[in-house]
MILUMKE-466046 format. One record per residue (C-alpha): residue number from 0; chain; x, y, z. Coordinates in Angstrom, 1 decimal. Layout:
! residues N
(r NUM,"A",(X,Y,Z))
...
***
This chain:
! residues 484
(r 0,"A",(-2.7,44.8,-9.4))
(r 1,"A",(-4.3,41.3,-9.8))
(r 2,"A",(-6.6,42.0,-6.8))
(r 3,"A",(-7.7,45.3,-8.4))
(r 4,"A",(-8.4,43.6,-11.7))
(r 5,"A",(-10.3,40.8,-10.0))
(r 6,"A",(-12.3,43.3,-7.9))
(r 7,"A",(-13.2,45.2,-11.0))
(r 8,"A",(-14.3,42.0,-12.8))
(r 9,"A",(-16.5,41.0,-9.8))
(r 10,"A",(-18.1,44.5,-9.7))
(r 11,"A",(-18.8,44.3,-13.4))
(r 12,"A",(-20.3,40.8,-13.0))
(r 13,"A",(-22.4,42.0,-10.1))
(r 14,"A",(-23.8,44.8,-12.2))
(r 15,"A",(-24.6,42.4,-15.0))
(r 16,"A",(-26.3,40.0,-12.5))
(r 17,"A",(-28.6,42.8,-11.3))
(r 18,"A",(-29.5,43.5,-14.9))
(r 19,"A",(-30.2,39.9,-15.9))
(r 20,"A",(-31.9,38.5,-12.8))
(r 21,"A",(-35.1,39.7,-11.2))
(r 22,"A",(-36.5,36.9,-9.1))
(r 23,"A",(-37.9,38.9,-6.2))
(r 24,"A",(-41.5,38.1,-7.0))
(r 25,"A",(-40.9,34.3,-7.1))
(r 26,"A",(-38.8,34.6,-3.9))
(r 27,"A",(-41.8,36.2,-2.1))
(r 28,"A",(-44.1,33.4,-3.3))
(r 29,"A",(-41.6,30.8,-2.1))
(r 30,"A",(-41.3,32.5,1.3))
(r 31,"A",(-45.1,32.6,1.8))
(r 32,"A",(-45.6,29.0,0.8))
(r 33,"A",(-42.9,27.6,3.0))
(r 34,"A",(-43.7,29.6,6.0))
(r 35,"A",(-47.4,28.7,5.7))
(r 36,"A",(-47.4,25.1,4.4))
(r 37,"A",(-44.0,23.4,4.8))
(r 38,"A",(-44.2,19.7,5.5))
(r 39,"A",(-40.6,19.1,6.2))
(r 40,"A",(-40.8,18.9,10.0))
(r 41,"A",(-43.9,16.7,10.0))
(r 42,"A",(-42.5,14.3,7.3))
(r 43,"A",(-39.3,13.9,9.3))
(r 44,"A",(-41.3,13.3,12.5))
(r 45,"A",(-43.3,10.6,10.8))
(r 46,"A",(-40.1,8.9,9.5))
(r 47,"A",(-38.5,8.8,12.9))
(r 48,"A",(-41.6,7.4,14.5))
(r 49,"A",(-42.7,4.9,11.9))
(r 50,"A",(-39.3,3.8,10.4))
(r 51,"A",(-36.6,4.7,12.9))
(r 52,"A",(-33.0,4.6,11.7))
(r 53,"A",(-32.3,4.6,8.0))
(r 54,"A",(-29.3,2.3,7.7))
(r 55,"A",(-28.3,1.6,4.1))
(r 56,"A",(-29.1,-2.0,3.1))
(r 57,"A",(-31.4,-2.6,6.0))
(r 58,"A",(-35.1,-3.1,6.0))
(r 59,"A",(-35.5,0.3,7.5))
(r 60,"A",(-33.3,1.8,4.8))
(r 61,"A",(-35.6,0.3,2.1))
(r 62,"A",(-38.6,1.7,3.9))
(r 63,"A",(-37.0,5.2,3.9))
(r 64,"A",(-36.3,4.9,0.2))
(r 65,"A",(-39.9,4.1,-0.4))
(r 66,"A",(-41.1,6.9,1.8))
(r 67,"A",(-39.0,9.4,-0.2))
(r 68,"A",(-40.2,8.0,-3.5))
(r 69,"A",(-43.9,8.2,-2.4))
(r 70,"A",(-43.5,11.8,-1.1))
(r 71,"A",(-42.0,13.0,-4.4))
(r 72,"A",(-44.6,11.1,-6.4))
(r 73,"A",(-47.4,12.6,-4.3))
(r 74,"A",(-46.1,16.1,-5.1))
(r 75,"A",(-46.4,15.3,-8.8))
(r 76,"A",(-42.9,14.4,-9.8))
(r 77,"A",(-41.4,12.1,-12.3))
(r 78,"A",(-39.5,9.8,-9.9))
(r 79,"A",(-37.1,7.0,-10.3))
(r 80,"A",(-34.9,4.7,-8.2))
(r 81,"A",(-31.3,4.5,-9.0))
(r 82,"A",(-30.3,1.1,-7.7))
(r 83,"A",(-26.7,0.2,-6.8))
(r 84,"A",(-25.1,-2.8,-5.2))
(r 85,"A",(-22.0,-2.4,-3.1))
(r 86,"A",(-20.1,-4.0,-0.3))
(r 87,"A",(-21.5,-2.7,3.0))
(r 88,"A",(-21.0,-3.1,6.7))
(r 89,"A",(-23.0,-3.6,9.9))
(r 90,"A",(-22.0,-4.0,13.5))
(r 91,"A",(-22.7,-7.2,15.5))
(r 92,"A",(-20.9,-7.8,18.8))
(r 93,"A",(-18.3,-5.8,20.8))
(r 94,"A",(-16.5,-6.0,24.1))
(r 95,"A",(-13.8,-3.6,25.0))
(r 96,"A",(-11.8,-4.1,28.2))
(r 97,"A",(-9.0,-1.9,29.6))
(r 98,"A",(-6.7,-2.1,32.7))
(r 99,"A",(-3.2,-1.9,34.0))
(r 100,"A",(-2.7,-5.7,33.7))
(r 101,"A",(-3.6,-8.0,30.9))
(r 102,"A",(-4.9,-10.5,33.4))
(r 103,"A",(-7.4,-8.1,35.0))
(r 104,"A",(-9.1,-5.9,32.5))
(r 105,"A",(-12.5,-4.1,33.1))
(r 106,"A",(-15.2,-3.5,30.6))
(r 107,"A",(-15.5,0.0,29.1))
(r 108,"A",(-18.6,1.3,27.2))
(r 109,"A",(-17.7,1.6,23.5))
(r 110,"A",(-19.0,1.4,20.0))
(r 111,"A",(-17.5,-0.2,16.9))
(r 112,"A",(-16.4,2.1,14.1))
(r 113,"A",(-17.6,1.1,10.7))
(r 114,"A",(-15.6,-1.1,8.4))
(r 115,"A",(-13.8,-2.7,11.2))
(r 116,"A",(-12.9,-6.4,10.5))
(r 117,"A",(-15.6,-9.1,10.4))
(r 118,"A",(-13.9,-10.7,13.3))
(r 119,"A",(-11.1,-9.5,15.6))
(r 120,"A",(-9.8,-10.2,19.1))
(r 121,"A",(-6.7,-8.3,19.9))
(r 122,"A",(-4.9,-7.6,23.2))
(r 123,"A",(-2.1,-5.1,23.5))
(r 124,"A",(-0.5,-2.2,25.3))
(r 125,"A",(-2.1,1.2,24.7))
(r 126,"A",(0.0,4.0,23.2))
(r 127,"A",(-1.2,7.6,23.4))
(r 128,"A",(-0.7,9.2,20.0))
(r 129,"A",(-2.4,12.5,20.8))
(r 130,"A",(-4.3,13.9,17.8))
(r 131,"A",(-3.3,10.9,15.7))
(r 132,"A",(-1.5,12.9,13.0))
(r 133,"A",(1.7,12.0,11.2))
(r 134,"A",(3.6,14.5,13.4))
(r 135,"A",(2.4,12.6,16.6))
(r 136,"A",(4.0,9.4,15.4))
(r 137,"A",(7.4,10.8,14.5))
(r 138,"A",(8.8,10.9,18.1))
(r 139,"A",(7.4,7.5,18.8))
(r 140,"A",(9.1,5.8,15.8))
(r 141,"A",(8.4,2.1,16.1))
(r 142,"A",(6.8,2.2,19.5))
(r 143,"A",(3.3,1.9,18.1))
(r 144,"A",(4.0,-1.2,16.1))
(r 145,"A",(2.1,-4.2,17.6))
(r 146,"A",(0.2,-2.0,20.1))
(r 147,"A",(-3.2,-0.3,20.3))
(r 148,"A",(-3.3,3.4,19.4))
(r 149,"A",(-5.2,5.8,21.6))
(r 150,"A",(-6.3,8.8,19.5))
(r 151,"A",(-8.4,12.0,20.2))
(r 152,"A",(-11.2,12.5,17.7))
(r 153,"A",(-10.7,16.2,16.9))
(r 154,"A",(-7.9,18.4,18.0))
(r 155,"A",(-6.9,18.2,21.7))
(r 156,"A",(-7.3,21.3,23.8))
(r 157,"A",(-3.9,23.0,24.1))
(r 158,"A",(-2.7,21.8,20.7))
(r 159,"A",(-0.6,24.3,18.7))
(r 160,"A",(-2.5,26.8,16.6))
(r 161,"A",(-3.2,25.5,13.1))
(r 162,"A",(-3.1,21.8,14.1))
(r 163,"A",(-4.9,19.9,11.4))
(r 164,"A",(-8.2,18.1,12.2))
(r 165,"A",(-8.2,14.9,10.1))
(r 166,"A",(-11.2,12.6,9.7))
(r 167,"A",(-11.4,9.5,12.0))
(r 168,"A",(-10.8,7.3,8.9))
(r 169,"A",(-7.7,9.2,8.0))
(r 170,"A",(-6.4,8.9,11.6))
(r 171,"A",(-7.1,5.2,11.5))
(r 172,"A",(-5.2,4.8,8.2))
(r 173,"A",(-2.2,6.5,9.7))
(r 174,"A",(-2.3,4.3,12.8))
(r 175,"A",(-2.4,1.2,10.5))
(r 176,"A",(0.6,2.5,8.5))
(r 177,"A",(2.6,2.7,11.7))
(r 178,"A",(1.8,-0.9,12.7))
(r 179,"A",(-1.0,-0.5,15.3))
(r 180,"A",(-3.0,-3.6,15.9))
(r 181,"A",(-6.1,-1.7,17.0))
(r 182,"A",(-7.4,1.9,17.4))
(r 183,"A",(-9.3,3.4,20.3))
(r 184,"A",(-10.7,6.8,19.5))
(r 185,"A",(-11.8,9.2,22.2))
(r 186,"A",(-15.0,11.1,21.5))
(r 187,"A",(-14.8,14.9,22.3))
(r 188,"A",(-18.4,15.2,23.7))
(r 189,"A",(-19.1,15.3,27.4))
(r 190,"A",(-21.5,12.9,29.1))
(r 191,"A",(-20.3,9.6,27.8))
(r 192,"A",(-21.8,10.1,24.4))
(r 193,"A",(-20.7,7.4,21.9))
(r 194,"A",(-20.1,8.2,18.3))
(r 195,"A",(-19.9,5.9,15.3))
(r 196,"A",(-18.9,6.5,11.7))
(r 197,"A",(-16.6,4.9,9.2))
(r 198,"A",(-12.9,4.3,10.1))
(r 199,"A",(-12.2,3.4,6.4))
(r 200,"A",(-10.9,5.9,3.9))
(r 201,"A",(-11.9,3.6,1.0))
(r 202,"A",(-15.3,2.3,2.2))
(r 203,"A",(-13.7,-1.2,2.3))
(r 204,"A",(-12.8,-3.3,5.4))
(r 205,"A",(-9.9,-2.0,7.4))
(r 206,"A",(-7.3,-4.6,8.7))
(r 207,"A",(-7.5,-3.6,12.4))
(r 208,"A",(-10.4,-3.1,14.8))
(r 209,"A",(-11.4,0.5,15.6))
(r 210,"A",(-13.7,1.6,18.4))
(r 211,"A",(-14.9,4.8,20.0))
(r 212,"A",(-15.1,5.4,23.8))
(r 213,"A",(-16.5,8.4,25.7))
(r 214,"A",(-14.6,11.6,26.5))
(r 215,"A",(-14.5,11.0,30.3))
(r 216,"A",(-13.2,7.4,30.0))
(r 217,"A",(-10.7,8.5,27.3))
(r 218,"A",(-9.2,11.4,29.2))
(r 219,"A",(-9.0,9.3,32.4))
(r 220,"A",(-7.1,6.7,30.4))
(r 221,"A",(-4.7,9.4,29.0))
(r 222,"A",(-4.0,10.5,32.5))
(r 223,"A",(-3.2,6.9,33.7))
(r 224,"A",(-0.8,6.4,30.7))
(r 225,"A",(1.4,9.2,32.0))
(r 226,"A",(2.3,7.1,35.1))
(r 227,"A",(1.8,3.5,34.2))
(r 228,"A",(1.3,1.2,31.2))
(r 229,"A",(-2.3,0.4,30.2))
(r 230,"A",(-3.6,-2.6,28.2))
(r 231,"A",(-6.8,-3.2,26.2))
(r 232,"A",(-8.7,-6.0,24.6))
(r 233,"A",(-10.9,-5.4,21.7))
(r 234,"A",(-13.2,-8.4,20.8))
(r 235,"A",(-15.7,-7.8,18.0))
(r 236,"A",(-17.7,-9.4,15.2))
(r 237,"A",(-19.3,-7.5,12.3))
(r 238,"A",(-21.1,-8.1,9.0))
(r 239,"A",(-19.6,-7.2,5.7))
(r 240,"A",(-21.1,-8.2,2.3))
(r 241,"A",(-22.9,-7.0,-0.8))
(r 242,"A",(-26.1,-5.0,-0.2))
(r 243,"A",(-28.6,-3.4,-2.4))
(r 244,"A",(-29.7,0.2,-2.0))
(r 245,"A",(-31.4,2.9,-4.1))
(r 246,"A",(-30.9,6.6,-4.6))
(r 247,"A",(-34.2,8.3,-5.2))
(r 248,"A",(-34.3,10.9,-8.0))
(r 249,"A",(-37.2,13.4,-8.7))
(r 250,"A",(-36.8,15.5,-11.8))
(r 251,"A",(-38.2,18.9,-12.7))
(r 252,"A",(-37.6,19.1,-16.4))
(r 253,"A",(-36.1,22.4,-17.7))
(r 254,"A",(-38.2,24.4,-20.2))
(r 255,"A",(-35.4,25.9,-22.3))
(r 256,"A",(-32.1,24.1,-21.6))
(r 257,"A",(-33.3,20.7,-20.1))
(r 258,"A",(-29.9,19.1,-20.8))
(r 259,"A",(-28.3,21.4,-18.2))
(r 260,"A",(-29.0,20.2,-14.7))
(r 261,"A",(-28.9,21.5,-11.2))
(r 262,"A",(-28.5,18.6,-8.8))
(r 263,"A",(-29.9,19.2,-5.3))
(r 264,"A",(-28.8,16.3,-3.1))
(r 265,"A",(-28.4,15.1,0.5))
(r 266,"A",(-28.1,11.7,2.1))
(r 267,"A",(-31.3,10.0,3.3))
(r 268,"A",(-29.4,7.2,5.1))
(r 269,"A",(-28.4,7.3,8.8))
(r 270,"A",(-26.4,5.2,11.2))
(r 271,"A",(-28.3,2.7,13.3))
(r 272,"A",(-27.6,4.0,16.9))
(r 273,"A",(-30.6,6.4,16.8))
(r 274,"A",(-33.1,7.8,14.2))
(r 275,"A",(-30.7,10.2,12.4))
(r 276,"A",(-33.0,13.2,12.8))
(r 277,"A",(-30.1,15.7,12.7))
(r 278,"A",(-27.8,13.6,10.5))
(r 279,"A",(-29.2,13.8,8.0))
(r 280,"A",(-33.0,14.0,8.5))
(r 281,"A",(-33.0,17.8,8.6))
(r 282,"A",(-31.1,18.0,5.3))
(r 283,"A",(-32.9,15.3,3.3))
(r 284,"A",(-36.4,16.1,4.4))
(r 285,"A",(-35.8,19.7,3.7))
(r 286,"A",(-34.8,18.8,0.2))
(r 287,"A",(-38.0,16.9,-0.3))
(r 288,"A",(-39.9,20.0,0.9))
(r 289,"A",(-38.0,22.2,-1.5))
(r 290,"A",(-39.3,19.9,-4.3))
(r 291,"A",(-42.8,20.1,-2.9))
(r 292,"A",(-42.6,23.9,-2.9))
(r 293,"A",(-41.7,24.0,-6.6))
(r 294,"A",(-44.7,21.8,-7.6))
(r 295,"A",(-47.1,23.6,-5.3))
(r 296,"A",(-46.2,27.0,-6.8))
(r 297,"A",(-46.1,25.5,-10.3))
(r 298,"A",(-42.6,27.0,-10.7))
(r 299,"A",(-40.8,26.4,-14.0))
(r 300,"A",(-37.1,26.5,-14.6))
(r 301,"A",(-35.0,26.9,-17.7))
(r 302,"A",(-32.5,24.2,-16.5))
(r 303,"A",(-33.6,20.9,-15.2))
(r 304,"A",(-33.5,20.3,-11.5))
(r 305,"A",(-32.9,16.9,-9.9))
(r 306,"A",(-33.7,16.4,-6.3))
(r 307,"A",(-31.7,13.4,-5.2))
(r 308,"A",(-31.9,11.3,-2.0))
(r 309,"A",(-28.5,9.5,-1.7))
(r 310,"A",(-28.2,6.3,0.3))
(r 311,"A",(-24.9,5.0,1.7))
(r 312,"A",(-23.2,8.3,2.5))
(r 313,"A",(-22.3,7.2,6.0))
(r 314,"A",(-20.5,4.1,4.7))
(r 315,"A",(-18.4,6.0,2.3))
(r 316,"A",(-20.4,8.2,-0.1))
(r 317,"A",(-21.7,5.1,-1.8))
(r 318,"A",(-24.8,6.5,-3.4))
(r 319,"A",(-23.3,9.7,-4.6))
(r 320,"A",(-20.3,7.8,-6.0))
(r 321,"A",(-22.8,5.5,-7.8))
(r 322,"A",(-24.6,8.5,-9.3))
(r 323,"A",(-21.4,10.1,-10.5))
(r 324,"A",(-20.1,6.7,-11.8))
(r 325,"A",(-23.2,6.2,-13.8))
(r 326,"A",(-23.0,9.8,-15.1))
(r 327,"A",(-19.4,9.2,-16.3))
(r 328,"A",(-20.4,5.9,-17.9))
(r 329,"A",(-23.4,7.2,-19.9))
(r 330,"A",(-21.8,10.7,-20.6))
(r 331,"A",(-24.6,12.6,-18.7))
(r 332,"A",(-22.3,14.0,-16.0))
(r 333,"A",(-21.4,16.9,-18.3))
(r 334,"A",(-25.0,18.0,-18.0))
(r 335,"A",(-24.5,18.8,-14.3))
(r 336,"A",(-23.8,22.6,-14.1))
(r 337,"A",(-24.0,22.8,-10.3))
(r 338,"A",(-24.5,20.5,-7.3))
(r 339,"A",(-26.0,21.7,-4.1))
(r 340,"A",(-25.5,19.4,-1.1))
(r 341,"A",(-27.5,19.6,2.2))
(r 342,"A",(-25.9,17.6,5.0))
(r 343,"A",(-27.0,18.7,8.5))
(r 344,"A",(-28.0,22.2,7.2))
(r 345,"A",(-30.2,24.2,9.5))
(r 346,"A",(-31.3,27.8,9.8))
(r 347,"A",(-28.8,29.0,7.2))
(r 348,"A",(-27.8,32.7,6.9))
(r 349,"A",(-26.3,32.8,3.5))
(r 350,"A",(-24.9,30.7,0.6))
(r 351,"A",(-21.6,28.8,0.1))
(r 352,"A",(-19.8,27.6,-2.9))
(r 353,"A",(-16.5,25.9,-3.8))
(r 354,"A",(-16.0,28.6,-6.4))
(r 355,"A",(-15.3,32.2,-5.4))
(r 356,"A",(-16.6,33.4,-8.8))
(r 357,"A",(-20.1,32.6,-7.6))
(r 358,"A",(-20.1,35.4,-5.0))
(r 359,"A",(-21.6,38.2,-7.1))
(r 360,"A",(-24.5,36.0,-8.2))
(r 361,"A",(-25.1,34.5,-4.7))
(r 362,"A",(-24.8,37.9,-3.0))
(r 363,"A",(-27.1,39.5,-5.5))
(r 364,"A",(-29.8,37.0,-5.0))
(r 365,"A",(-29.2,37.1,-1.2))
(r 366,"A",(-29.8,40.8,-1.2))
(r 367,"A",(-33.3,40.1,-2.5))
(r 368,"A",(-33.8,37.5,0.2))
(r 369,"A",(-32.8,40.0,2.8))
(r 370,"A",(-35.6,42.3,1.7))
(r 371,"A",(-38.0,39.5,2.5))
(r 372,"A",(-36.5,38.5,5.8))
(r 373,"A",(-33.7,40.3,7.6))
(r 374,"A",(-32.9,37.1,9.5))
(r 375,"A",(-31.1,36.1,6.4))
(r 376,"A",(-27.7,37.8,6.7))
(r 377,"A",(-26.5,37.3,3.1))
(r 378,"A",(-23.3,35.6,4.2))
(r 379,"A",(-21.0,34.0,1.5))
(r 380,"A",(-18.4,31.4,2.0))
(r 381,"A",(-16.0,30.1,-0.6))
(r 382,"A",(-14.1,26.9,0.1))
(r 383,"A",(-14.1,23.1,-0.2))
(r 384,"A",(-14.1,20.2,2.2))
(r 385,"A",(-14.6,16.4,2.0))
(r 386,"A",(-16.7,13.6,3.5))
(r 387,"A",(-20.1,14.4,2.2))
(r 388,"A",(-22.0,13.8,-1.0))
(r 389,"A",(-20.7,16.8,-2.8))
(r 390,"A",(-17.2,15.2,-2.8))
(r 391,"A",(-17.6,12.8,-5.8))
(r 392,"A",(-19.0,15.7,-7.9))
(r 393,"A",(-16.3,18.1,-6.8))
(r 394,"A",(-13.6,15.5,-7.6))
(r 395,"A",(-14.9,15.5,-11.2))
(r 396,"A",(-14.5,19.3,-11.3))
(r 397,"A",(-18.2,20.2,-10.9))
(r 398,"A",(-19.0,23.4,-8.9))
(r 399,"A",(-20.7,22.6,-5.7))
(r 400,"A",(-22.4,24.6,-2.9))
(r 401,"A",(-24.7,24.6,0.1))
(r 402,"A",(-26.1,26.9,2.8))
(r 403,"A",(-23.7,29.2,4.7))
(r 404,"A",(-23.9,30.1,8.4))
(r 405,"A",(-26.0,27.1,9.4))
(r 406,"A",(-26.5,26.6,13.1))
(r 407,"A",(-27.6,23.2,14.5))
(r 408,"A",(-30.6,23.4,16.8))
(r 409,"A",(-30.8,22.6,20.5))
(r 410,"A",(-27.1,21.9,21.0))
(r 411,"A",(-27.4,18.9,18.7))
(r 412,"A",(-23.9,19.1,17.3))
(r 413,"A",(-22.5,16.8,20.0))
(r 414,"A",(-25.0,14.1,19.1))
(r 415,"A",(-23.8,13.7,15.5))
(r 416,"A",(-23.4,10.0,14.6))
(r 417,"A",(-24.4,9.2,18.2))
(r 418,"A",(-27.0,7.3,20.2))
(r 419,"A",(-28.7,10.6,21.0))
(r 420,"A",(-29.6,11.8,17.5))
(r 421,"A",(-33.4,11.9,17.9))
(r 422,"A",(-36.3,14.0,16.7))
(r 423,"A",(-36.4,16.0,20.0))
(r 424,"A",(-33.4,17.9,18.7))
(r 425,"A",(-35.1,19.2,15.6))
(r 426,"A",(-36.3,22.8,15.2))
(r 427,"A",(-39.3,23.4,12.8))
(r 428,"A",(-38.4,27.0,11.9))
(r 429,"A",(-34.8,26.1,11.3))
(r 430,"A",(-35.9,23.5,8.7))
(r 431,"A",(-38.3,26.1,7.2))
(r 432,"A",(-35.4,28.5,6.8))
(r 433,"A",(-33.3,25.9,5.0))
(r 434,"A",(-36.3,25.1,2.7))
(r 435,"A",(-37.2,28.7,1.8))
(r 436,"A",(-33.8,30.2,1.4))
(r 437,"A",(-32.5,27.2,-0.6))
(r 438,"A",(-35.6,27.0,-2.8))
(r 439,"A",(-34.8,30.6,-3.8))
(r 440,"A",(-31.2,29.7,-4.6))
(r 441,"A",(-32.3,26.7,-6.6))
(r 442,"A",(-34.8,28.7,-8.6))
(r 443,"A",(-32.2,31.4,-9.3))
(r 444,"A",(-29.5,28.9,-10.4))
(r 445,"A",(-31.9,27.1,-12.6))
(r 446,"A",(-33.1,30.3,-14.3))
(r 447,"A",(-30.2,32.7,-14.5))
(r 448,"A",(-29.1,33.1,-18.1))
(r 449,"A",(-25.4,32.3,-17.4))
(r 450,"A",(-23.7,30.5,-14.6))
(r 451,"A",(-20.2,32.0,-14.5))
(r 452,"A",(-18.3,28.8,-13.7))
(r 453,"A",(-17.7,25.7,-15.7))
(r 454,"A",(-16.5,22.2,-14.8))
(r 455,"A",(-12.7,22.3,-14.0))
(r 456,"A",(-10.3,20.5,-16.3))
(r 457,"A",(-8.0,18.0,-14.5))
(r 458,"A",(-5.2,20.5,-14.4))
(r 459,"A",(-7.4,23.2,-12.9))
(r 460,"A",(-8.9,20.8,-10.4))
(r 461,"A",(-5.4,19.7,-9.2))
(r 462,"A",(-4.5,23.4,-8.5))
(r 463,"A",(-7.8,24.0,-6.8))
(r 464,"A",(-7.6,21.0,-4.5))
(r 465,"A",(-4.0,21.9,-3.5))
(r 466,"A",(-5.1,25.4,-2.8))
(r 467,"A",(-7.8,24.0,-0.4))
(r 468,"A",(-5.2,21.9,1.4))
(r 469,"A",(-7.0,18.7,0.4))
(r 470,"A",(-4.1,16.9,-1.2))
(r 471,"A",(-3.0,15.1,2.0))
(r 472,"A",(-6.4,13.7,3.0))
(r 473,"A",(-7.1,12.7,-0.6))
(r 474,"A",(-3.7,10.9,-0.8))
(r 475,"A",(-4.5,9.1,2.4))
(r 476,"A",(-7.8,8.0,1.0))
(r 477,"A",(-6.2,6.9,-2.3))
(r 478,"A",(-8.3,9.5,-4.3))
(r 479,"A",(-5.4,11.7,-5.4))
(r 480,"A",(-5.2,10.9,-9.0))
(r 481,"A",(-2.2,12.9,-10.1))
(r 482,"A",(0.5,10.6,-8.6))
(r 483,"A",(2.8,13.3,-7.2))
***
């Protein structure tokens, strides 16, 4: 009966949506403008060639902030920096050696995972803990204590159906809990590709060194451990200290309800192993072009729209946490009606939201998009995850969304966070699709008379996060605020 009532309510809402929104003429304008004049691809190309990586707190990071500021300004926006100062991390030196005898270890290609200690030199026996989940430690009991944990990054082939895939930081936290003195994580990408990323659930230094090795080296090591003990030495130095960075915010002021805001954000920063063209150049430079499109077409919106380039996402959502923290302090966070996050989005085929109630609106607008281009499939996905800049907003109860059905270009998925993430992987039309379809969504969200979801209360948020199976990872990260 509840399903019938809900379906009837959704149908009624969809009929009301069709009556209240008619954005097809503007959608056509957006489509023509982006297909003909998009600058997203060229701006990203220029960034990768002239700036390189965009590591938060580095000279390159500052140059990227300035480039984004200047682009927004050139399009006619009111632009501001939102500076923040946080503890950040940078890699220095690393040697990893592995072998069947502590006295005769051989060097293995590896990369340090972020927030490892400033200095560490550990030698110990390796213990294979499979996927690195709590369940993998249960049969080992105290056998991990004082040893180095060998962990597969995702979910090992052949694992039981439904096996959870925790973040590398969460796996490192579990290893630390069981007394490991170091962590070696096996990347899941063929060809010796090395992946970086944070191993800290808090964005602070972790107590043990954590590194990533290639798939082939890792699987060979797992095989050796079945027949004989293996040992490893991890010797590293890193930097950790206070750094300054700046979010970049361009504002399109609303004409009727300017104190209601749609935040459109994505992280401008990248890791330093490559130029971060996919993670997250394709997202951030698409957002900048969405902003350009609005100004070029002189589009007006009832609600205000903020286009935000976040820094520090890779080191622990530092910029988006700073934005939300400031909003809580100055009481402006209540103005945010919806947050759209673009992180590695490409060639989307629909729209996604944390809230199922958005489906009638999104599908109604998507039906108009399909009339313009049948390549848009009007997919809708409802659900929530962690580890990108929507998270701080979501944890304050704010509805969030993004593109649905995105597909990364040129088999670039394996090069996420790696030394191979370069501009050669980018597809121009894929970026154009993100820009045009998302510009349409932004315009509709900012102009529809009524957005059918409000900010969750704490009680509602708790129920929602539990329904999304996010309680465990949030507890591991120390971000579960309900204490049970």
